[in-house]
C-alpha positions, 0 to 999 in steps of 0.5 A: 264497401265493407263494414266492420262488425264487432262481435262473436257469432255463436251460431244461433246467437250473435254477441256484439259491442254497440258501435259508438255513437260519437266521435272526437276527443270525448265521444261519451259526451254526445250520448244524450245528444238529441241533435247528433244523427248516428253514423252510417256504421252505427245504422248499418250495424243494427241493419246487419243484425236485423236483416243479415244475421236475421235476429228474432230479438235483440238484448241490450246488456249494461246501463245504458245504451245510446240507441234509445237516445238518438234523434227523433220524437220523445214518444210515439215515434215515426218511422223517420225517428232514428231509433225506429230506423235502426231497430224497426220492429225487432223485439228488444229486451233490456235487463235494467238495474232497478235504481234507475227508472228514468233511463229505463223508461227512456228505453220503453218509450223510444225503443219499445224495450221490455225492461227486465228489472234487476236488483242493485249490487249487493252493498257493504260498509268500507271498513278499514284496511292497510294504514287505516287499520294500523292507525286504528290499532295505534289509537286503541293502544293510545286509549289504553295506555292513558290509564295503564302506561301514560309513559308511552303516550308521547311515542304513541302520539308520534306514531299516530301522527306519522301514520296520519301523514303517511295515509294523507289524512292530514290533508283530509282533516285540514291539518298542516302541523301536529296539533297541540291539543292531541287529545282533541285531535284523536277525537276528530280522527276517530269521528272521520275514520268512522265516516270512512268505515261507514261509507257504502260500497259494492260487494261484487256484482248482482247475478241476474235471477239470483237472490243475494245469500248470507252476508251479501243478503244481510249487507243489502238489507242493512244498506236498504234500511239505513235511511229514513223513508218518508215517516218510516224511521231507518232500522239504525234510528230505531235501534238508537232511539230504543236505546235512548241515544240521539241518532241525528247527533250520532250521524251528524257529529261523529267526532263527539265523545260517546255518552257515559254510560254507553248503553249495554247492548252497544258496550257488549261488542268486540272489545274495542274502545268506545271513544266517540259517537262514531264508534257508537254508530258503528256498533249500531250498524253491527246490531242492524246486521245481527238482526237481519242474520237472525231473521234470515236463519229463520226464513224472515218470519214476521213473528220473529221480529219481536223476539229478535229485537229483545234478544239484541236489546235486552228488552222489548220495544213498543215499535215491534208489537 
């Protein structure tokens, strides 16, 4: 005769957990089932919020709920369709991430939800840490010792191979034994590490109603403009081509040796060696972030774009005129 209603009653606000739609070994598998009717508890939960707590409106938080996927018509629902049975005429507000419009539209069509779009989390690059950072340090030492102290190379190569195995990179690279041509192997490691460091990861969570600031704004803008969009080249491609580089080659073949000479804007980095095309790609990412940092400091004034590009490249570029 009793039903458990999971949540916290704060007086005028009830914060609850949406009841599970499914059951069995894998309840997540039935989230989108068009045939499985909700349990009595599921319907009763919404009825309690609506009729006993007497909520004026509901807010679904999180991507995504299950109510808009309950059985019934796809559009123009009848009062016998389960989303209507559970919600009826209670207003529903739904903060929804902007990069998933398909499932947001489902909530609008089948649950009369008012969608409140919000940004994706701020993004950044994975960079290196732990064993990967130590491996990079050993590779930099190896590069310097090629001209300064060649006698140390065998020792460093042994340490590099041990670190590769410790970080399980030998499995990623498909190498079972220490290669005979260690110089070529170093290029492959370098290219692979550049791919790992260039991977996009989330930099925390988005706070509803707040604009990302400082490093998070820079990372977000850089991630949004790192891919070509239709006929519009990405910022990284534009910077690379302005310096006479083949961006597609940098992207698709990061383990190839870096061209000689290296463009001056990329050579003026943090002093780390530029061995491969992947290293150049990393410097181009740094340039694009520097561009956004400079524009951000000036309030993103359109008139500052040409000057910012000229400052970074050391020359004007026709694409910014």
